[in-house]
C-alpha positions in Angstrom: -17.0 -3.5 15.9 -13.8 -1.8 14.8 -13.8 0.3 11.7 -10.4 1.3 10.2 -9.5 3.4 7.2 -6.4 2.5 5.2 -5.1 4.6 2.3 -2.9 3.1 -0.4 -0.5 5.6 -2.0 2.2 5.4 -4.6 3.2 6.3 -8.2 0.9 5.5 -11.1 0.8 1.9 -12.3 2.5 0.3 -9.3 -0.4 -2.0 -8.6 -2.4 -0.3 -5.8 -5.7 -1.2 -7.4 -4.6 -4.7 -8.3 -3.5 -5.3 -4.7 -6.8 -4.1 -3.3 -8.8 -6.2 -5.8 -6.7 -9.3 -5.1 -7.2 -8.8 -1.3 -10.9 -7.9 -1.3 -12.2 -9.9 -4.3 -9.4 -12.5 -4.9 -9.1 -11.4 -8.6 -6.4 -10.1 -10.8 -6.6 -8.5 -14.2 -3.7 -7.6 -16.6 -5.8 -4.7 -17.9 -4.6 -1.4 -16.6 -7.2 1.1 -15.5 -6.1 4.5 -14.2 -7.7 5.4 -10.9 -9.3 8.8 -11.0 -9.5 10.4 -7.6 -10.1 7.6 -5.1 -11.7 4.2 -5.2 -13.1 2.9 -1.9 -13.5 -0.8 -1.1 -14.8 -2.4 2.1 -14.1 -5.7 3.6 -14.5 -7.4 7.0 -11.5 -9.2 8.4 -10.8 -11.2 11.6 -7.3 -10.6 13.1 -6.2 -12.2 16.3 -9.9 -12.8 17.3 -11.0 -9.3 16.6 -13.4 -8.4 13.8 -12.5 -5.3 11.8 -14.3 -3.5 9.0 -11.6 -2.2 6.7 -12.4 0.8 4.5 -9.6 0.8 1.9 -9.0 4.0 0.0 -7.1 3.4 -3.2 -5.8 6.8 -4.1 -4.9 7.8 -7.7 -1.3 7.5 -8.7 1.2 10.3 -8.0 3.2 11.7 -11.0 4.6 15.0 -12.1 1.1 16.2 -13.2 -1.1 14.9 -10.4 -0.4 15.0 -6.7 -2.3 13.2 -3.9 -4.9 15.4 -2.1 -3.8 15.3 1.5 -7.5 15.7 2.6 -8.0 12.1 1.4 -5.7 11.0 4.3 -7.9 12.5 7.0 -9.2 9.9 9.4 -6.8 7.2 8.3 -5.7 4.6 10.8 -3.0 3.2 8.5 -1.1 3.9 5.3 0.2 1.5 2.7 2.8 2.9 0.4 3.3 0.9 -2.8 6.3 0.8 -5.1 6.8 -1.3 -8.3 10.0 -3.4 -8.0 10.5 -3.2 -11.8 10.7 0.7 -11.7 13.3 2.2 -9.3 11.7 5.7 -9.4 8.5 4.4 -7.8 10.4 3.7 -4.6 11.4 7.4 -4.4 7.8 8.4 -5.0 6.5 6.1 -2.2 9.2 7.3 0.3 8.4 10.9 -0.6 4.7 10.4 0.0 5.5 8.7 3.3 7.4 11.8 4.4 4.6 14.2 3.3 2.0 12.0 5.0 3.9 11.9 8.3 4.5 15.7 8.2 0.8 16.2 7.6 -0.7 13.6 10.0 2.0 12.7 12.5 2.9 9.1 13.2 0.4 6.6 11.8 1.0 2.9 11.3 2.3 2.3 7.8 4.2 -0.2 5.6 5.9 -0.3 2.3 4.8 -2.9 -0.3 7.2 -3.5 -3.1 4.9 -5.1 -5.7 5.5 -7.4 -8.7 7.4 -10.0 -6.7 6.5 -12.4 -9.6 8.9 -10.4 -11.8 12.0 -10.2 -9.5 14.3 -11.0 -12.4 13.2 -7.7 -13.9 13.5 -5.7 -10.6 15.4 -2.4 -10.7 15.1 -2.0 -6.9 18.0 -3.9 -5.2 17.5 -6.1 -2.2 20.2 -4.2 -0.3 18.2 -1.0 -0.6 15.1 -2.7 0.9 17.3 -4.2 3.7 18.5 -0.7 4.5 14.9 0.6 4.7 14.0 -2.2 7.0 17.0 -1.4 9.2 15.7 2.2 9.4 12.4 0.9 10.8 10.4 0.9 7.6 8.4 -2.4 7.3 8.8 -3.7 3.8 6.8 -6.6 2.3 7.4 -8.0 -1.2 4.1 -8.6 -2.8 2.5 -9.8 -6.1 -1.0 -8.8 -6.9 -0.8 -11.3 -9.8 0.0 -14.4 -7.8 -1.3 -13.2 -4.5 2.1 -13.5 -2.8 2.1 -11.8 0.6 -1.0 -9.7 -0.2 -3.2 -11.2 2.6 -0.3 -11.1 5.0 0.3 -7.4 4.3 -3.2 -6.3 5.0 -3.3 -8.5 8.1 -0.1 -7.0 9.3 -1.2 -3.3 8.8 -4.6 -4.2 10.5 -2.7 -5.6 13.5 -0.6 -2.5 13.7 -3.7 -0.3 13.6 -5.3 -2.3 16.4 -2.2 -1.9 18.6 -2.3 1.9 18.3 
């Protein structure tokens, strides 16, 4: 049995908790609850015939007053950075966190989820920017915790990457 730890990182209110709840419990709530510290969820998934116990660490949002404790990343097999498509600044936060994590941990499988795909008409992040990131080797997935769009696929993809390593 494989056990893999995944950490979700990003700015506050980008939808990290909503993505985890949608993936693990198939539920979505419009009510916003700030994550304090870290919230841990567990789920079992079968990917390519292999059963994996995922331990998903939903870390509190990063802002100018609160920074992610790098000790939370210890033992991670994969990282998911989350940005909110409707808030341009959250992409910079996610990319900055990726840089910090890579400096701290070295290379670890990761991906960037740009959440709120159900609100693309309100997006501040331009498609061209995301295309450029993909050309630089940053895997980008457009998700919606509300509708479930690409949520399952994102977690399966990061799990696959962790199993390859």
